[in-house]
Structures are given as C-alpha cells and as structure tokens.
PALO-726508 format. One line per 3 residues: their letters; for each residue y, z, x of N, C-alpha, C. Coordinates in steps of 0.1 Angstrom, whole numbers, plus 5000, padded with zeros to 4 digits. Atoms other than C-alpha are relative to their C-alpha. Layout:
<atoms>
a = Y,Z,X,Y,Z,X,Y,Z,X ~ ...
</atoms>
This chain:
<atoms>
mlk = 4988,5000,5008,5000,5000,5000,5013,5000,5009 ~ 4989,4999,4991,5024,5009,5028,4995,4999,5014 ~ 5004,5001,4986,5020,4997,5064,5013,4996,5008
lsd = 4990,5002,4991,5046,4999,5091,4994,4999,5014 ~ 5006,5001,4986,5039,4988,5127,5012,4998,5009 ~ 4991,5001,4989,5060,4993,5158,5015,5000,4995
lht = 4986,4999,5006,5092,5004,5139,5009,5007,5010 ~ 4990,4994,4991,5123,5010,5160,5013,5000,4992 ~ 4987,4999,5007,5156,5022,5146,5010,5006,5010
yyg = 4989,4995,4992,5189,5027,5164,5012,5004,4992 ~ 4987,4995,5005,5221,5046,5156,5010,4997,5011 ~ 4992,5004,4989,5245,5027,5178,4991,4998,5012
svh = 5008,5002,4988,5231,5030,5213,4988,5010,5001 ~ 5011,4990,5001,5208,5059,5203,4987,4994,4994 ~ 5013,5005,5005,5171,5049,5200,4993,5011,4993
alk = 5004,4989,5008,5162,5072,5171,4985,4999,4997 ~ 5014,5002,5002,5127,5058,5163,4994,4990,5010 ~ 5006,5008,4990,5105,5044,5190,4986,4997,4998
gis = 5014,5006,5002,5075,5024,5179,4992,5008,4990 ~ 5008,4993,5011,5065,5043,5147,4991,4990,4993 ~ 5010,5007,5008,5033,5030,5131,4994,5009,4989
lhv = 5004,4992,5011,5022,5042,5097,4992,4992,4990 ~ 5008,5007,5010,4995,5032,5073,4996,5010,4989 ~ 5003,4991,5011,4991,5048,5039,4992,4991,4990
erg = 5008,5008,5009,4963,5036,5016,5004,5004,4985 ~ 4997,4998,5014,4967,5033,4978,4994,5012,4995 ~ 5005,4988,5006,4963,5065,4960,5000,5013,5009
kiv = 4999,4989,4990,4969,5087,4991,5013,5007,4999 ~ 4988,4993,4999,4995,5114,4993,5002,5004,5015 ~ 4998,4997,4985,5011,5118,5028,5013,5008,5001
tlv = 4988,4992,4996,5036,5143,5042,5004,4997,5014 ~ 4994,5002,4987,5059,5139,5071,5006,5013,5005 ~ 4995,4987,4996,5065,5171,5090,5004,4999,5015
gsn = 4996,4999,4986,5082,5180,5123,5013,5008,5001 ~ 4988,4992,4998,5110,5200,5138,5013,4992,4998 ~ 4987,5007,5002,5147,5193,5135,5002,4990,5012
gag = 4998,5010,4991,5156,5161,5152,4988,4992,5004 ~ 5013,5007,4997,5120,5148,5152,5000,4985,4994 ~ 4999,5013,5006,5130,5117,5131,4994,4998,4986
kss = 5005,5000,5014,5117,5126,5096,5010,4992,4991 ~ 4989,5006,5008,5150,5116,5079,5002,4985,5004 ~ 4998,5014,4995,5154,5085,5101,4989,4991,4995
tln = 5011,5008,5005,5119,5073,5092,5001,4997,4985 ~ 4999,5002,5014,5124,5078,5055,5012,4991,4996 ~ 4989,5008,5003,5158,5063,5055,4998,4985,5004
tia = 5004,5014,4996,5145,5032,5073,4991,4994,4990 ~ 5009,5006,5010,5116,5028,5049,5007,4997,4987 ~ 4993,5002,5012,5140,5032,5020,5011,4988,5001
glv = 4990,5011,4998,5163,5005,5035,5014,5005,5001 ~ 4986,4995,4998,5193,5028,5040,5004,4998,5014 ~ 4997,5002,4985,5191,5022,5078,4992,4987,5004
rp = 5008,5012,4996,5181,4988,5093,4992,5003,5012 ~ 5008,4998,4988,5152,4988,5117,5005,4991,5012
</atoms>
C-alpha cells in the first residue's frame, strides 16, 4: 500500500532525511518513534506532500 525507497529531504542546506526506505503492507498499522530531532515529523511531512523530497 505504501512504499518509499531512498527518500531524501532537505531544509535549505540541511540534509534532514538521508535515504529513508519504508514498506507498509495493506491492513498493517505502523508507528514511527524516535527521540527529538530524529526525523519523525520530516518523514510524515514529506509523505503528506508538505515538504518536497
């Protein structure tokens, strides 16, 4: 249902996401956890189209 491969996102010159790959099968529930600054919001914002990869 959702597959991302080698996703990179920048905020200006800052390389925020470096090669994220994610595969979620239909019917699965997935959580994204990590400490502050780990890239959770950047990942979700990129998937949602709020930030360009």
